[in-house]
C-alpha positions in Angstrom: 53.3 -47.7 4.1 50.1 -48.4 2.1 50.4 -48.0 -1.7 48.8 -44.8 -3.1 45.6 -45.5 -5.1 44.0 -43.5 -7.8 40.4 -44.0 -9.0 39.5 -43.2 -12.6 36.0 -42.9 -13.9 34.2 -41.5 -16.9 32.5 -38.1 -17.4 28.7 -37.9 -17.4 26.1 -36.3 -19.5 24.4 -35.1 -16.4 26.1 -31.9 -15.1 25.1 -29.2 -12.6 24.1 -26.1 -14.5 25.8 -22.8 -13.9 27.5 -20.5 -16.4 28.2 -20.7 -20.1 28.5 -24.1 -21.7 30.6 -25.4 -24.7 28.2 -27.4 -26.9 29.6 -29.7 -29.6 26.7 -29.0 -32.0 27.8 -25.3 -32.2 31.4 -26.0 -33.0 32.7 -26.0 -36.6 32.9 -29.7 -37.7 34.2 -29.4 -41.2 37.5 -30.8 -42.3 39.5 -33.6 -40.7 39.2 -34.7 -37.1 42.3 -32.8 -36.1 40.6 -29.5 -37.3 37.5 -30.3 -35.3 39.5 -31.0 -32.2 41.3 -27.7 -32.7 38.0 -25.8 -32.9 36.7 -27.6 -29.9 39.9 -26.9 -27.9 39.7 -23.2 -28.7 36.0 -23.1 -27.5 36.9 -24.9 -24.3 39.8 -22.4 -23.5 37.5 -19.5 -24.0 34.9 -20.7 -21.6 35.1 -19.8 -17.9 35.2 -22.7 -15.4 31.8 -23.5 -13.8 33.1 -25.3 -10.8 35.3 -28.2 -9.6 34.9 -31.3 -11.7 33.7 -33.2 -8.6 30.9 -30.7 -8.2 29.9 -30.6 -11.9 29.4 -34.2 -12.8 26.3 -36.0 -11.5 24.7 -39.4 -11.6 25.0 -42.6 -9.6 28.0 -43.9 -11.4 30.1 -40.8 -10.6 28.8 -40.8 -7.0 29.9 -44.5 -6.6 33.4 -43.7 -7.9 33.7 -40.7 -5.7 32.6 -42.8 -2.7 35.4 -45.3 -3.4 37.9 -42.5 -3.7 36.9 -41.1 -0.4 37.0 -44.5 1.3 40.5 -45.1 0.0 41.7 -41.5 0.7 42.7 -41.5 -3.0 42.6 -39.0 -5.8 39.8 -39.2 -8.3 40.3 -38.5 -12.0 37.8 -38.4 -14.8 38.2 -39.5 -18.5 36.4 -36.7 -20.2 35.5 -36.9 -23.9 35.7 -33.1 -24.1 38.5 -32.2 -21.7 40.9 -35.2 -21.6 42.0 -36.5 -18.2 40.9 -34.1 -15.5 41.3 -34.2 -11.7 38.1 -34.1 -9.6 39.6 -31.2 -7.8 40.2 -29.2 -11.0 37.9 -26.3 -12.1 36.3 -27.2 -15.4 33.8 -25.4 -17.8 30.4 -26.8 -18.6 30.3 -28.7 -21.9 28.1 -31.0 -23.9 30.0 -33.6 -25.8 30.0 -37.4 -25.5 31.2 -40.6 -27.1 28.0 -42.3 -26.0 24.8 -42.1 -28.0 22.5 -39.1 -27.7 22.6 -35.4 -28.3 26.0 -33.9 -29.0 27.5 -37.3 -29.6 30.8 -37.7 -31.5 29.5 -41.0 -33.0 27.9 -39.5 -36.2 31.0 -37.4 -37.0 33.4 -40.3 -36.4 31.3 -42.6 -38.7 31.3 -39.9 -41.4 35.1 -39.4 -41.2 35.9 -43.1 -40.8 37.6 -42.5 -37.5 37.5 -44.4 -34.2 36.8 -42.9 -30.7 40.5 -43.3 -29.9 41.4 -41.1 -32.9 39.3 -38.3 -31.3 41.2 -38.8 -28.0 44.5 -38.6 -29.7 43.5 -35.4 -31.6 41.9 -33.9 -28.4 45.0 -34.5 -26.2 47.3 -33.2 -28.9 45.3 -29.9 -28.8 44.8 -29.6 -25.1 48.2 -30.8 -24.2 49.9 -34.2 -23.5 49.2 -33.7 -19.8 45.6 -34.6 -20.6 46.5 -38.2 -21.6 46.4 -41.4 -19.5 50.1 -41.9 -20.1 50.9 -38.5 -18.5 48.6 -39.1 -15.6 50.5 -42.3 -14.8 53.8 -40.5 -15.2 52.6 -37.9 -12.6 51.8 -40.7 -10.1 54.7 -43.2 -10.3 54.1 -46.3 -8.2 50.4 -45.6 -7.6 47.8 -48.3 -8.1 45.2 -47.0 -10.6 41.7 -48.4 -10.7 39.8 -47.7 -13.9 36.0 -48.1 -13.8 34.7 -47.3 -17.3 31.9 -48.3 -19.7 32.8 -49.7 -23.0 32.5 -46.5 -24.9 35.2 -44.9 -22.7 37.5 -47.9 -22.9 37.3 -47.5 -26.7 38.0 -43.8 -26.3 41.4 -44.4 -24.5 42.3 -47.6 -26.2 45.3 -46.1 -28.1 46.5 -44.4 -25.0 46.4 -47.6 -23.1 48.2 -49.4 -25.9 51.1 -46.8 -25.6 51.8 -47.6 -21.9 54.9 -49.3 -20.8 54.7 -52.8 -19.2 55.5 -51.3 -15.7 52.7 -48.8 -16.1 50.2 -51.4 -17.3 50.9 -53.6 -14.3 49.9 -50.8 -11.9 46.4 -50.7 -13.5 43.2 -52.6 -12.9 40.4 -52.2 -15.5 36.8 -52.7 -14.5 34.3 -52.6 -17.4 31.4 -54.6 -18.8 31.7 -57.7 -20.9 31.1 -55.4 -23.9 33.8 -53.0 -22.8 36.4 -55.8 -22.5 36.4 -56.1 -26.3 38.0 -52.7 -26.6 40.9 -53.3 -24.2 44.2 -53.5 -26.2 46.2 -56.7 -26.1 48.9 -55.3 -23.8 46.3 -54.7 -21.1 44.0 -57.7 -21.3 45.6 -59.4 -18.3 44.7 -56.5 -16.0 41.0 -56.6 -16.8 39.0 -57.9 -13.8 36.4 -60.6 -14.9 33.2 -58.9 -13.6 30.0 -59.7 -15.4 26.3 -59.3 -14.9 26.2 -61.9 -12.1 27.0 -58.9 -10.0 23.3 -58.0 -10.4 22.5 -61.0 -8.1 24.3 -59.2 -5.2 23.6 -56.2 -3.0 25.6 -54.2 -5.6 22.9 -54.4 -8.2 21.9 -51.4 -10.3 21.6 -50.1 -13.9 23.7 -51.0 -16.8 25.0 -47.5 -17.0 26.7 -47.6 -13.6 27.9 -51.2 -13.7 31.6 -50.4 -13.8 31.4 -48.1 -10.7 29.3 -50.6 -8.8 31.8 -53.4 -9.6 34.6 -51.0 -8.4 32.8 -50.6 -5.0 32.5 -54.4 -4.7 36.1 -54.9 -5.6 37.3 -52.5 -2.9 34.7 -53.0 -0.2 34.2 -56.8 -0.4 37.5 -58.1 -1.8 40.0 -55.4 -0.7 41.1 -55.9 -4.3 43.3 -52.7 -4.3 45.7 -54.6 -2.0 46.0 -57.7 -4.2 48.3 -58.5 -7.1 46.7 -58.7 -10.5 46.7 -62.5 -10.4 45.1 -62.5 -6.9 42.6 -59.8 -7.9 41.4 -61.7 -11.0 41.1 -64.9 -9.0 39.2 -63.2 -6.2 36.7 -61.6 -8.7 36.2 -64.8 -10.6 35.5 -66.6 -7.3 33.1 -63.9 -6.2 31.2 -64.2 -9.5 30.9 -68.0 -9.1 29.0 -67.5 -5.9 26.3 -65.3 -7.6 23.6 -66.0 -10.1 22.4 -63.8 -12.9 18.9 -62.5 -12.0 16.1 -63.5 -14.4 15.4 -60.4 -16.4 11.7 -59.3 -16.1 9.7 -59.0 -19.3 8.9 -55.4 -19.9 6.6 -53.8 -22.5 7.9 -51.7 -25.4 6.2 -48.3 -25.7 6.6 -45.3 -27.9 8.0 -42.0 -26.6 4.5 -40.5 -26.6 3.2 -43.4 -24.5 6.1 -43.1 -22.0 5.7 -39.4 -21.8 2.0 -39.8 -20.9 2.9 -42.3 -18.1 5.5 -39.9 -16.7 3.1 -36.9 -17.0 0.4 -38.8 -15.1 2.8 -39.8 -12.3 4.9 -36.7 -12.2 3.2 -35.2 -9.1 3.2 -38.6 -7.3 7.0 -38.7 -7.4 7.7 -34.9 -7.2 9.3 -35.1 -10.6 12.3 -37.1 -9.2 14.0 -38.8 -12.2 15.3 -41.7 -10.2 11.9 -42.6 -8.7 10.1 -42.1 -12.1 12.6 -44.4 -13.8 12.1 -47.1 -11.2 8.3 -46.6 -11.5 8.5 -47.2 -15.3 10.7 -50.3 -15.0 9.4 -51.9 -11.8 5.8 -50.9 -11.5 4.6 -50.0 -15.0 6.9 -52.7 -16.4 7.9 -50.6 -19.4 11.3 -51.0 -21.1 13.2 -47.7 -21.2 16.9 -47.3 -21.7 18.4 -44.7 -19.3 19.6 -42.3 -22.0 16.2 -42.4 -23.6 14.5 -41.8 -20.3 16.8 -38.9 -19.4 15.9 -37.2 -22.7 12.1 -37.7 -22.2 12.3 -36.6 -18.6 14.1 -33.5 -19.5 11.5 -32.6 -22.2 8.7 -33.1 -19.7 10.5 -31.1 -17.0 10.7 -28.2 -19.5 7.1 -28.6 -20.3 6.0 -28.3 -16.7 8.4 -25.3 -16.2 6.8 -23.5 -19.1 3.3 -24.1 -17.6 4.6 -22.6 -14.4 
């Protein structure tokens, strides 16, 4: 009988709207991190679910992870900076909190308090319940192969949780992250990290930096059948696959101010029907303008609101 597989990905800033939302900037943030986590947990518990997690989170990275989970007939779990570990089939409230940069980020608070992202995770799971930890998820699924596809910021978030795992639990895990993300993997889990790097961009699985882990996950499952391999075989297969690829030459793109980028988006809004994916590709591939995805998302949201107000 085939071994059960679990896919684990990260939460996303993009969420389908609907109902009340818990916003980090409105939560009391005075006192130690444990007090902040307690205030946040109370706000989460008071907020009605908006929908199933699999229907709330959006974005290519999440879609790629979900696609792999469906292909493997496996369960999908999400590492949420605001909710802990959640099942894709679980009802969750809307919320706005992230460990990445941008609005409602934990980063400024953590810097102020001298804490690490993993300290927030420990405080959060202590308030929401131990069942929200990675350790508990693995306990609930003994024997399952668990494929983690996470950006560096989310590897840093669960680093202490990973460090607490037993040797037998660790050996059931495969971690797919960026070269940057590999730095945050604790010593006890370094041997289960799959050596993907940006040579993947020279394959048919190319995309943006933000969805790199999930695209690599798809390659691992679809091309290498890596979920069926031992950790030594999996690492060797990934290393071999990377050796057959070449890093694409990065195009030279112009740097522009927010105002200049907004004007380009405004001028071409109608041409692309306001579609964010097409507008980002226009900026990068046609206008040859450098614009990080988080920055673009904020500018695009401002412009969408501007057009909505104009009717």
